[in-house]
C-alpha angles and dihedrals in degrees: 000000000000118000095192117122126203121230090251093055096047112089096213098049117092114223109197120220119263093257091057091048090052091050092048092048093048093047092046090051093050091049094046095047093044093050094043094050094043091048091050092050092048091049094047093045092048092050090047091050095048094044098042090113118096098237137036091247091055090048091055090050088048092056091047091048092048090050089052090053097252123144115264108285092212090067098253110150124212106243116240104184137036088252089055090051093050091047090050092047090054088055094041095242114176098224091053091051089052090051091049088053092050092048090050090050090052092047094050095085090048089054088050090057091047092050090049090053092052092047089052089049089052090049089048092234100152096182094058092040089059093045094049091043090055091047091048091049091051091048093049092044092051090052093046092051093045 
């Protein structure tokens, strides 16, 4: 005879309603995907930046120069504006790919709030729709104002 109990049959284990489980699953997916994509972009951009030189010897000097705080010897500039980043992305520049990854990492929690709001809309939970809409508005306003 099996002595295992399921969460539903155990009196001290909380089993959340289906709507809460959907919300948790959606939020977890957004966070996982956002972090995975941003990490991959940061890794790819870093590798491209460090190996931008044409030979292995130049790449080693590049790493040493970067560690010493010098500008990139291969002529890669650190982007300063959104226009610089878009220009660098069109030309597959490593530093711009890193910045895109960092921006995506920063935007991931905002996407989490937006997904939560849509899940609450789907669940027809007006109170939490209003709360998450206010939080989302505050987050977007703070980014817009800098």
